[in-house]
C-alpha positions in Angstrom: 13.5 18.5 -19.4 11.3 18.0 -22.8 11.9 15.2 -24.7 14.2 15.3 -27.3 11.9 13.5 -29.9 8.0 14.8 -29.7 5.2 12.1 -30.1 1.4 13.1 -30.3 -1.3 10.9 -29.2 -4.1 10.7 -31.5 -7.5 9.4 -29.8 -9.8 8.9 -32.8 -13.1 7.3 -33.2 -13.3 3.9 -35.0 -16.2 4.9 -37.0 -14.5 7.5 -38.7 -11.6 5.5 -39.8 -13.3 2.2 -40.6 -12.4 0.9 -38.1 -8.7 1.6 -38.2 -6.1 3.5 -36.2 -3.9 6.2 -38.0 -0.9 4.7 -36.7 -0.7 2.3 -34.0 -3.2 0.3 -32.4 -2.8 -1.4 -29.0 -5.1 -4.4 -28.1 -5.9 -5.3 -24.6 -7.3 -8.7 -24.4 -8.7 -10.3 -21.0 -10.0 -13.8 -20.0 -12.2 -13.1 -16.9 -12.4 -15.5 -14.0 -15.5 -15.8 -11.5 -15.0 -12.2 -10.4 -14.9 -10.1 -13.4 -16.4 -6.9 -11.3 -13.4 -6.7 -9.1 -11.2 -5.8 -12.9 -10.2 -2.5 -14.0 -7.4 -1.4 -16.5 -5.9 2.0 -17.6 -3.2 3.1 -20.1 -1.4 5.8 -19.6 1.7 8.0 -20.7 4.3 9.0 -18.6 3.3 11.8 -17.8 0.4 10.6 -16.3 -2.2 11.5 -19.8 -4.8 8.8 -19.2 -5.2 7.1 -22.8 -8.1 4.4 -21.7 -9.6 3.8 -19.0 -11.9 0.8 -18.1 -13.6 -1.2 -15.6 -15.2 -4.6 -16.0 -17.8 -3.9 -13.8 -19.3 -0.7 -15.8 -18.7 -2.7 -18.9 -21.2 -5.7 -17.6 -18.1 -8.4 -18.5 -19.1 -11.3 -17.8 -17.8 -14.7 -16.0 -15.2 -16.7 -17.8 -15.4 -14.2 -20.6 -12.9 -13.4 -23.1 -12.9 -9.6 -24.0 -10.7 -7.3 -26.0 -10.5 -3.4 -26.4 -8.7 -1.6 -29.2 -6.7 2.2 -28.5 -4.9 4.3 -31.1 -1.7 5.4 -30.3 1.2 7.5 -32.3 3.8 4.9 -33.5 6.3 4.9 -30.8 4.7 6.3 -28.1 5.8 5.1 -24.3 2.5 4.0 -22.5 2.1 2.1 -19.3 -1.0 -1.2 -19.0 -1.5 -1.1 -15.5 -4.3 -3.8 -14.5 -5.6 -3.4 -11.0 -8.1 -5.7 -9.0 -9.8 -4.5 -6.3 -9.9 -7.2 -4.1 -6.4 -7.9 -4.1 -6.3 -11.7 -5.5 -5.9 -11.3 -9.1 -7.4 -13.5 -12.2 -7.8 -16.9 -10.9 -6.4 -19.6 -14.1 -7.2 -20.1 -16.5 -7.6 -16.4 -16.7 -5.4 -13.7 -17.7 -4.5 -10.8 -20.1 -3.1 -10.4 -23.4 -1.3 -7.4 -25.2 -0.9 -6.6 -28.8 1.0 -3.9 -30.9 -0.5 -3.9 -34.5 -1.7 -7.2 -34.1 2.0 -8.4 -32.4 1.7 -10.3 -29.5 3.4 -8.4 -26.6 2.7 -10.0 -23.5 0.8 -13.1 -22.2 0.3 -12.9 -18.6 -1.3 -14.1 -15.3 -2.2 -12.1 -12.6 -1.9 -12.0 -9.0 -2.7 -9.1 -6.5 -3.6 -6.1 -6.5 -2.0 -4.5 -9.3 0.6 -5.6 -12.6 2.3 -2.8 -15.0 3.7 -3.8 -18.3 5.0 -1.2 -20.7 4.4 -0.7 -24.2 6.9 1.0 -26.6 9.0 2.3 -24.1 13.0 2.9 -24.9 15.4 2.7 -22.6 15.6 4.6 -19.7 11.7 6.0 -20.6 9.9 4.0 -17.9 11.1 2.6 -14.7 10.2 -0.7 -15.9 12.5 -0.2 -19.0 15.6 1.7 -17.0 18.9 1.8 -18.7 21.6 -0.7 -16.8 24.4 1.4 -15.9 27.7 1.4 -13.8 29.9 3.7 -12.3 30.4 6.6 -14.5 29.2 9.5 -15.9 25.9 9.3 -17.8 23.7 11.5 -19.8 19.9 11.2 -19.6 18.2 11.3 -23.0 13.9 11.5 -22.1 12.7 13.3 -19.2 13.3 11.8 -16.1 15.5 9.3 -17.5 15.1 5.7 -15.3 18.4 3.5 -14.8 19.0 0.4 -13.2 22.0 -0.6 -11.0 23.4 -3.6 -9.2 26.5 -3.1 -7.2 28.9 -5.6 -6.9 30.5 -4.1 -3.5 29.0 -2.9 -0.8 29.6 0.7 0.6 28.7 4.1 0.4 28.1 5.7 -3.2 27.6 9.3 -4.9 24.9 10.6 -7.3 25.6 13.6 -8.0 24.6 16.7 -10.9 26.7 19.1 -9.1 29.0 21.5 -11.1 27.3 19.2 -14.6 24.3 21.4 -15.4 22.9 25.1 -14.8 19.3 23.7 -14.3 17.3 22.7 -11.6 17.9 19.0 -11.3 16.6 15.9 -8.9 17.4 12.8 -8.2 15.3 9.6 -6.6 16.4 6.1 -5.6 13.9 3.3 -4.8 13.8 -0.3 -4.8 10.8 -1.0 -6.3 8.6 -0.2 -9.6 5.5 0.4 -7.6 3.7 3.4 -9.6 6.6 6.1 -8.9 6.7 7.2 -12.6 5.6 10.7 -12.3 6.1 11.5 -8.7 7.4 14.6 -8.0 8.2 14.4 -4.3 10.5 11.9 -2.2 7.0 9.2 -1.5 8.7 5.7 -1.6 12.0 6.7 -2.0 15.0 4.8 -0.4 16.9 8.3 -1.1 16.2 11.4 -3.0 17.5 14.9 -3.1 15.6 18.2 -4.7 18.1 21.3 -3.3 19.0 19.5 -0.3 22.4 18.2 -1.2 24.5 21.4 -0.7 25.2 22.7 -4.3 22.1 24.8 -5.1 19.5 23.6 -7.6 21.7 20.3 -8.3 21.2 17.1 -7.1 23.0 15.8 -4.7 22.9 11.9 -3.1 25.3 10.1 -0.5 23.8 6.7 -0.5 24.7 3.2 0.8 24.2 0.5 -1.0 24.3 -3.4 -0.8 26.3 -5.5 -3.1 24.2 -7.3 -5.4 20.7 -5.4 -4.8 18.5 -4.1 -7.7 18.1 -0.2 -7.2 16.0 2.4 -9.5 17.6 5.7 -9.7 15.4 8.6 -11.6 17.3 11.3 -12.9 15.0 14.6 -13.9 14.3 18.0 -13.3 12.1 20.4 -11.4 9.0 21.9 -13.6 10.4 21.1 -17.1 13.3 23.3 -15.9 16.2 21.8 -18.1 16.1 22.1 -21.8 18.8 19.8 -22.5 19.5 16.7 -21.2 21.2 16.0 -18.0 24.6 14.8 -17.3 25.5 13.3 -13.7 27.7 11.0 -11.9 27.2 7.5 -9.7 30.7 7.1 -8.2 31.8 4.5 -5.6 33.4 6.1 -2.4 34.6 2.9 -0.6 33.4 1.2 2.4 31.9 3.3 5.2 34.2 3.9 7.8 34.0 4.6 11.6 33.8 3.1 14.7 32.5 -0.8 14.4 33.1 -1.7 18.2 29.4 -2.0 20.0 30.6 -1.1 23.5 32.4 2.2 22.0 30.3 5.1 22.8 30.8 6.5 19.0 30.1 3.2 17.7 28.8 3.5 13.8 26.4 0.7 12.9 26.7 1.4 9.4 30.7 1.0 9.3 31.9 -1.8 7.4 35.6 -0.7 8.4 37.1 0.4 11.5 38.9 3.7 11.0 40.5 3.8 14.8 38.3 6.4 16.0 36.3 4.7 18.3 36.0 6.0 21.8 34.6 4.5 25.2 33.4 5.8 28.9 34.1 7.5 31.2 36.3 9.8 28.1 34.9 13.5 28.3 34.6 12.8 24.3 31.7 11.0 24.5 29.1 12.0 22.8 26.0 12.5 25.0 22.4 11.1 23.5 20.4 12.0 20.4 17.7 14.8 21.1 14.6 15.0 18.5 12.9 18.0 18.0 9.7 18.9 16.9 9.6 22.1 14.3 6.0 23.6 15.5 6.6 27.0 13.7 6.3 24.1 10.6 3.9 22.3 11.8 1.7 25.7 12.4 2.7 27.5 8.7 1.6 24.5 6.5 -1.7 23.7 8.0 -4.2 23.9 5.1 -7.7 22.3 4.5 -8.2 19.7 1.2 -10.2 17.1 0.6 -10.2 13.1 -1.1 -12.0 10.3 -2.1 -11.1 7.1 -0.9 -12.0 4.5 -1.9 -9.0 2.5 -0.3 -9.6 0.1 2.6 -5.6 0.7 3.2 -5.8 4.1 4.4 -8.4 2.5 6.9 -6.4 -0.2 8.3 -3.5 2.1 8.3 -5.2 4.9 10.5 -5.1 7.8 8.0 -8.4 7.7 7.7 -11.4 6.6 9.3 -14.0 6.0 6.1 -14.6 5.7 2.2 -15.8 8.8 0.0 -15.4 12.1 0.4 -13.1 12.6 3.5 -12.5 16.3 4.4 -9.0 16.4 5.6 -5.8 19.3 7.1 -2.8 18.7 5.1 0.5 19.9 7.4 4.5 19.4 7.5 6.6 17.5 9.8 10.1 18.4 10.7 11.7 16.1 13.1 15.0 17.7 13.7 18.1 15.9 15.7 19.6 18.5 17.7 21.8 15.8 20.2 25.3 14.9 19.9 24.4 11.2 18.8 22.2 9.3 15.9 18.8 8.3 16.9 19.5 5.1 15.2 16.9 2.8 14.3 18.1 0.5 11.5 17.3 -2.3 9.3 13.2 -3.1 9.3 13.2 -6.5 11.6 9.9 -9.0 12.2 11.4 -9.6 15.5 11.4 -5.9 16.5 8.7 -4.8 18.8 9.3 -1.6 17.4 8.1 -2.3 13.9 4.6 -3.2 11.8 4.9 -4.4 8.5 1.3 -3.2 6.4 0.3 -5.7 4.2 -1.9 -3.1 1.9 0.7 -0.8 1.1 4.1 -3.4 1.2 5.8 -1.3 3.7 7.6 -1.4 7.4 5.7 1.2 10.0 8.5 2.5 12.8 5.8 2.4 15.7 5.9 5.2 18.2 8.0 7.9 15.7 5.2 10.6 14.6 1.8 10.3 15.6 -1.1 13.2 15.0 -3.5 13.6 17.5 -6.7 15.6 18.1 -8.3 16.4 21.4 -11.6 18.1 22.5 -11.8 21.0 24.8 -12.5 18.5 27.6 -9.0 16.7 26.5 -10.7 13.9 25.1 -8.8 12.2 22.3 -10.8 12.0 19.2 -10.3 8.4 17.3 -9.4 10.0 14.1 -6.7 8.7 11.6 -2.8 8.3 13.0 0.2 7.7 11.2 3.4 6.1 12.1 6.5 6.6 10.4 6.9 4.9 7.4 10.4 5.6 6.6 13.2 7.6 9.1 15.8 9.2 7.0 18.1 12.2 6.8 16.3 14.3 4.2 18.5 17.1 5.4 21.5 18.1 7.3 22.7 21.5 9.0 25.8 20.1 10.6 26.2 16.2 9.9 26.0 14.0 6.7 23.2 12.2 5.6 23.5 8.4 6.4 20.2 6.9 7.0 17.5 5.7 4.4 14.6 3.4 3.9 16.2 0.4 4.2 18.2 1.5 7.2 16.8 3.9 9.1 17.4 6.6 12.0 18.7 10.5 11.9 22.1 11.7 12.5 22.6 14.3 14.7 22.7 17.5 13.1 20.4 16.1 10.5 16.4 16.1 10.1 13.4 14.2 8.4 10.6 15.9 7.3 7.2 14.5 5.8 5.6 17.3 3.3 1.8 17.9 3.6 1.2 16.8 0.1 2.5 13.2 0.9 0.2 10.4 1.5 -1.6 10.6 5.1 0.1 13.6 6.4 -3.7 14.9 7.4 -5.6 14.3 10.1 -9.4 13.3 8.8 -12.3 15.6 10.2 -14.8 14.2 8.1 -16.2 13.2 11.3 -15.5 15.7 13.5 -18.0 18.2 15.1 -17.6 22.1 15.4 -15.8 23.1 17.7 -12.1 23.8 19.2 -9.7 21.3 19.1 -5.9 21.2 20.0 -4.0 19.4 17.2 -1.0 18.0 18.7 2.1 16.1 16.7 4.5 14.1 18.7 7.3 11.8 18.4 9.2 9.1 20.0 6.1 9.7 22.6 7.0 6.2 24.6 10.3 7.6 24.9 11.7 4.3 23.9 15.4 4.1 22.8 17.0 3.6 19.7 18.2 -0.1 18.3 21.2 0.9 20.5 19.6 1.2 23.7 19.7 5.1 23.8 17.5 7.5 25.3 17.0 10.3 24.4 18.1 13.4 26.3 15.3 15.9 26.2 11.4 15.0 25.8 10.2 17.7 26.3 10.9 19.0 22.7 9.1 16.1 21.2 5.6 18.0 21.0 4.3 20.3 18.7 0.6 21.5 18.5 -1.8 24.0 16.6 -5.3 25.4 18.2 -7.9 25.3 15.4 -12.1 25.9 15.3 -13.8 23.6 13.4 -16.8 25.3 11.5 -19.7 24.1 9.2 -22.6 26.7 10.0 -22.2 28.3 6.8 -22.7 25.1 4.9 -19.1 23.8 4.0 -16.2 22.6 6.7 -13.5 25.4 7.7 -11.0 25.9 9.7 -9.0 28.5 11.3 -5.7 28.5 13.5 -6.9 30.0 17.1 -3.7 32.6 18.6 -2.4 31.8 21.7 -2.8 28.1 22.2 -2.3 26.9 25.4 -0.2 23.7 25.9 -2.3 20.9 25.8 -2.7 19.1 29.4 -4.5 15.8 29.9 -7.8 15.5 32.6 -5.2 14.9 35.9 -3.6 18.4 34.2 -0.4 17.0 33.5 1.5 18.8 29.9 0.9 16.3 27.1 0.5 13.7 29.8 -1.5 10.5 28.5 -4.7 10.5 31.3 -8.2 10.1 29.0 -11.8 10.2 31.2 -13.1 6.6 30.8 -16.0 5.0 29.3 -17.8 6.3 32.8 -16.8 9.4 33.2 -13.7 9.2 35.5 -10.5 10.8 34.8 -7.8 8.0 34.5 -10.3 5.4 35.5 -10.1 2.0 34.3 -13.5 1.0 33.0 -13.4 -0.5 29.5 -15.5 0.0 26.4 -17.3 -3.5 25.7 -16.8 -4.7 29.4 -20.6 -5.8 30.3 -20.5 -7.4 33.2 -18.2 -5.4 34.9 -15.4 -7.6 35.9 -12.2 -5.2 34.4 -11.5 -7.4 31.4 -13.0 -7.8 27.9 -13.5 -11.9 27.0 -15.9 -14.2 25.3 -18.8 -13.5 28.2 -18.8 -10.5 27.4 -19.4 -11.1 23.7 -22.3 -13.4 24.4 -23.7 -10.9 26.7 -23.9 -8.3 23.4 -25.4 -10.9 21.3 -28.0 -11.3 23.5 -28.3 -8.4 24.7 -28.6 -6.5 21.6 -31.2 -9.4 20.0 -33.8 -8.6 23.0 -33.1 -5.1 23.2 -31.9 -5.3 27.1 -28.2 -3.5 27.0 -28.7 -0.1 27.7 -27.3 2.4 25.3 -24.2 4.1 27.5 -20.4 5.2 26.5 -19.3 1.8 27.8 -21.4 -0.1 25.7 -21.6 1.4 22.0 -18.2 0.1 20.6 -18.5 1.5 17.2 -19.4 5.4 18.5 -22.7 5.2 16.3 -25.2 5.4 18.8 -26.7 2.0 18.7 -26.2 -1.1 19.4 -26.2 -4.3 16.6 -23.9 -6.7 15.6 -20.9 -3.9 14.5 -20.6 -3.9 18.5 -20.4 -7.6 18.6 -17.8 -7.8 16.1 -15.6 -5.5 17.0 -15.4 -6.9 20.4 -15.1 -10.1 19.2 -12.3 -9.2 16.7 -10.6 -7.4 19.2 -10.5 -10.8 21.5 -9.4 -12.8 18.1 -6.8 -11.0 17.2 -5.8 -7.8 20.2 -3.6 -5.2 19.7 -0.2 -7.2 18.4 -2.3 -9.4 15.9 0.4 -10.7 13.7 0.1 -10.1 9.9 0.7 -12.9 7.2 4.1 -10.3 6.7 4.6 -10.4 10.2 4.7 -7.1 12.6 1.2 -6.2 15.4 -2.0 -4.7 14.2 -3.9 -2.9 16.7 -7.9 -4.3 16.2 -8.5 -2.8 19.5 -8.6 0.5 18.6 -12.5 1.1 19.2 -14.8 4.1 18.4 -15.4 3.7 14.5 -18.3 2.3 12.8 -17.1 2.5 9.1 -19.1 1.7 5.9 -18.2 0.8 2.6 -20.0 1.6 -0.8 -18.2 -0.5 -2.6 -18.7 -3.8 -1.4 -22.1 -5.3 -0.8 -24.1 -8.7 0.2 -27.5 -10.1 -0.6 -29.9 -12.1 1.8 -32.3 -14.2 -0.1 -34.6 -17.0 0.7 -33.7 -20.3 -1.0 -36.1 -22.7 -0.1 -39.3 -23.2 2.0 -41.1 -26.1 3.2 -44.1 -24.5 4.8 -44.8 -25.5 8.4 -41.2 -27.1 8.5 -38.2 -24.5 8.1 -37.0 -21.4 5.6 -33.6 -21.5 4.3 -31.8 -18.4 3.8 -29.3 -17.9 1.5 -26.0 -15.4 1.1 -24.1 -13.8 -1.9 -21.0 -11.9 -1.2 -19.0 -11.3 -4.4 -16.9 -7.9 -3.1 -15.9 -9.0 0.6 -15.3 -12.1 3.1 -18.2 -12.0 5.7 -17.8 -12.2 9.4 -21.1 -11.5 10.7 -24.7 -10.6 9.7 -28.1 -9.4 12.0 -31.2 -9.2 9.8 -35.2 -9.4 10.8 -37.7 -11.9 9.7 -41.5 -11.7 9.4 -44.7 -14.2 9.0 -43.8 -17.2 11.3 -42.2 -17.8 14.5 -38.9 -19.4 15.1 -38.2 -22.5 16.9 -34.5 -22.7 16.4 -31.9 -22.0 13.9 -28.6 -24.0 12.4 -26.2 -23.4 10.3 -26.0 -24.9 6.5 -21.8 -23.7 5.8 -19.4 -25.8 6.3 -18.4 -25.4 10.1 -14.7 -26.1 9.7 -14.9 -22.7 7.1 -17.3 -21.0 9.6 -17.7 -21.9 12.8 -20.2 -19.5 14.0 -23.8 -20.7 14.7 -26.7 -18.3 14.2 -29.2 -17.1 16.8 -32.3 -16.2 17.0 -34.7 -13.7 19.1 -38.3 -15.3 18.4 -40.4 -12.5 19.6 -38.1 -9.8 17.6 -37.8 -12.4 14.8 -34.2 -11.3 14.8 -31.1 -13.8 13.5 -27.6 -13.1 14.1 -24.3 -14.8 13.2 -20.9 -14.0 14.1 -17.5 -15.3 13.7 -15.4 -15.5 17.4 -12.1 -16.6 15.9 -10.6 -16.7 12.5 -12.9 -18.1 10.4 -14.8 -16.3 7.7 -17.8 -16.9 5.4 -15.6 -16.7 1.8 -16.7 -14.8 -1.1 -19.4 -16.0 -3.6 -20.8 -14.2 -6.8 -23.8 -16.8 -6.1 -26.4 -17.1 -3.5 -25.0 -20.5 -1.2 -27.1 -21.9 1.8 -25.9 -19.8 4.7 -29.3 -21.1 7.3 -32.0 -23.2 8.0 -35.1 -21.8 10.5 -37.1 -24.8 11.7 -40.5 -23.3 11.9 -42.8 -23.0 15.1 -46.1 -21.8 13.6 -46.8 -19.8 10.4 -48.8 -16.5 10.9 -49.3 -14.9 7.7 -49.5 -15.7 3.8 -45.9 -15.0 3.2 -42.9 -15.6 5.3 -40.1 -12.7 4.6 -36.7 -11.1 4.8 -37.9 -7.6 6.7 -34.8 -5.9 7.3 -31.5 -6.1 7.3 -29.6 -4.7 10.1 -25.6 -5.2 8.8 -23.6 -7.5 7.3 -20.2 -7.0 8.6 -17.0 -7.9 6.4 -13.5 -8.9 7.4 -12.1 -5.7 7.9 -15.2 -5.4 10.5 -16.5 -2.4 8.0 -20.2 -2.3 6.6 -21.0 -3.3 3.5 -24.0 -2.4 1.8 -26.7 -5.0 2.2 -29.1 -5.8 -0.1 -32.5 -8.2 0.2 -33.3 -10.6 -3.1 -36.1 -13.1 -3.1 -37.2 -11.8 0.5 -40.6 -13.3 0.5 -41.9 -17.0 0.0 -45.3 -17.3 -0.6 -48.0 -19.2 1.8 -51.1 -19.7 -0.1 -54.3 -19.3 2.3 -56.1 -21.2 -0.5 -56.6 -24.8 0.6 -55.3 -26.6 -3.0 -58.6 -28.8 -3.9 -56.8 -30.9 -6.5 -54.9 -34.4 -6.6 -53.0 -36.8 -8.3 -49.4 -36.6 -9.9 -47.6 -33.1 -10.1 -43.9 -33.3 -11.1 -41.4 -29.9 -11.9 -38.1 -30.8 -13.5 -35.3 -30.3 -13.2 -35.3 -28.6 -9.9 -33.0 -26.6 -9.9 -33.3 -25.6 -13.5 -31.2 -23.0 -15.5 -33.0 -23.2 -19.3 -36.4 -24.6 -18.9 -38.7 -26.6 -16.5 -40.7 -29.9 -17.6 -43.8 -29.9 -16.2 -46.1 -33.1 -16.1 -49.5 -34.6 -14.0 -51.3 -37.3 -13.9 -55.4 -37.2 -13.2 -55.8 -33.2 -13.3 -57.8 -31.8 -16.4 -55.8 -28.9 -16.3 -57.1 -25.7 -18.7 -54.1 -22.9 -18.1 -50.4 -23.2 -16.5 -49.2 -20.0 -14.4 -46.1 -19.1 -13.3 -45.5 -16.7 -10.0 -42.7 -15.8 -8.0 -42.1 -15.6 -3.7 -44.4 -12.3 -3.4 -47.5 -13.7 -5.4 -47.0 -11.9 -8.5 -48.0 -13.9 -12.2 -45.1 -14.0 -14.2 -46.8 -15.4 -17.2 -49.6 -18.0 -17.9 -49.9 -20.6 -20.8 -52.8 -22.8 -21.7 -52.6 -26.6 -20.7 -51.4 -29.0 -23.2 -53.5 -32.1 -24.1 -50.6 -34.8 -23.2 -50.5 -33.6 -19.8 -46.8 -32.4 -20.2 -45.6 -29.1 -20.8 -42.5 -27.3 -20.9 -41.7 -23.5 -19.9 -38.2 -21.5 -20.8 -37.0 -20.1 -17.3 -33.6 -18.7 -18.8 -34.8 -15.1 -19.0 -35.7 -15.0 -14.8 -33.8 -13.8 -12.0 -32.5 -16.5 -10.1 -34.6 -17.5 -6.8 -37.9 -19.6 -5.5 -40.7 -19.7 -8.2 -44.4 -21.5 -8.2 -45.6 -23.3 -10.9 -49.3 -23.4 -10.9 -51.8 -26.0 -12.6 -55.5 -24.3 -12.8 -58.5 -26.8 -13.6 -62.7 -25.6 -13.0 -61.7 -27.9 -9.8 -59.3 -25.7 -8.6 -55.4 -25.7 -8.3 -52.5 -27.3 -7.6 -48.9 -25.8 -7.3 -44.9 -26.9 -7.3 -41.8 -24.8 -6.0 -38.9 -24.9 -8.4 -35.7 -22.8 -8.4 -34.1 -20.7 -11.4 -30.1 -20.7 -10.8 
């Protein structure tokens, strides 16, 4: 459907119009906090057309700075302003943002979380955030994809329908939030949805159960602009849900609020038998296709959908799960007290565990550590014989109905990026643990809970290709069991009990293994094997220690803040992120005594580090962090001059945009002209992902020439930001030099006769420097720090 009123956008450079927009100007003003590089914003039309997109990191916006931008839009054009924080904690006060339209303040707001949206110039119904408030009755949409807000005053069954009211192809969406669904065409995020499944051809029909006092967002639109005229639709109340309300009856309907006298009890022959879920293998095979996505979302990794960042090669597919049994497969309302549900903090939705899983097995029948997906919403999407009754807030599949995940939905894929070339069996399975539904009813047949496709992965000509292998044999595990769960353990034994990370081979992964890992990795005494290489990356370092420590700390049923278990013991992945970084630097060095190492981690919390040094022998090391905030004590290996620290509990090193003192290494003996951080093996964030490591001010100069001048020599303030004041007594000074920790002369200046001097340091990078007094008789140095 086309808009009844058309508007046009003008993006015209200000310089050509003396800084004036021809119609309207939207001004975006942001006051940053200490983390401006995490912020970005967009201004889009409702159809997704981008008017402006700004990254404050690319703009080099400073901390605690107020900046603004002007965007030209046509007068009256509806647009959506979205502000994002990549870390997910918004803008700390007193920061925030303001929006102006032609100089008039529209919004002044703080910002928490990862995203916030505001509409500009949007009339009623144009946006989810500006939906028309409606009641029961007939309604006519005035814009493409008209939004409505409905709060029922009575619980029960409601009908939403465009049937017999239109002749074009229509759609209906029902949501419980406005999280970015303005232009989504499929059922992603919906409670209820219909596009030609409702039984009235191209028109839409939804049968929904609404709860009194609950806010629902209804969107009525068309398919591919099929409707040239406004869409007429009806919202009707059908009454309370009726059925058998006695839980002891074999046809108990948990959704019913009013008993209709239909209850049947055992041993009546009329009692239905059981639910029976069926995976459609033909649909799976016919829907497979190769695609790629660019991932910068850690949530997709946390949820198991992807195994890394950046460009990912994936195979998309559709999954259809039908209930061909006699009874509903009832799940009910997501509940934190149920062991069948997991709440995911990233995308703020529940997963129904054990519903749908996607697995890839190699030619030996061994499972690969690729992404898999639980059912985030189990609903009646369509029916062949039954009547739909389940939705995302009240889950299940009615007997005679089916659920479907389309290939275009997020996470409807397997990640092949790191999968070697070869032949594989791709298996999808539903309710593989044969769990009863929420009413304790087991399926009557589980042999149809599997579907598979054999594929060949090939990169011999450069880009990844895949092809279907015909005559695909049924997957069997290493014990010969069709669709069995037996796997070869890390020592090569089928169904064996050997565990990755169990270094002392006592049958358990425990704190002793963590300590053995750390000591063995530092000394190089651990043999690289399938059992020791937890991250499966072909090397042993602090990543392996961190994975095991995280497993022991959180386990495979870690309860998140919003409740629900999460698995921290799923090994086999070594993930690096290009979006996060951390730096190490030498902050202080007292020759012959100690060297202090600092950490700067502006983009992520840190739980572990490993690096090596040169130029001295190590005596010991101690943490300079608050032990309550980060309890780990650093370890040293004197021969290899390595340093390692890792969390074995829930403590982390919080983010910092500036260097903070991390640890102090006590010097046994200095053996070179300089002490240096030679290499950073790894810095690990709280997601147990590698971040980009950087070395800043990595060396501290140790002069090989004995200082020959005596007398008083002071540098202050120290640390300094703008300038330093140098003062000396009883020294005949001709020249003053500033030298960095690498021994490079930054600049020099003639000395003043009054035995004092000021040097500007505000343009110097932060770090350690030396002021050097030079006279005909020798020199004298003093160290200072620029902050």
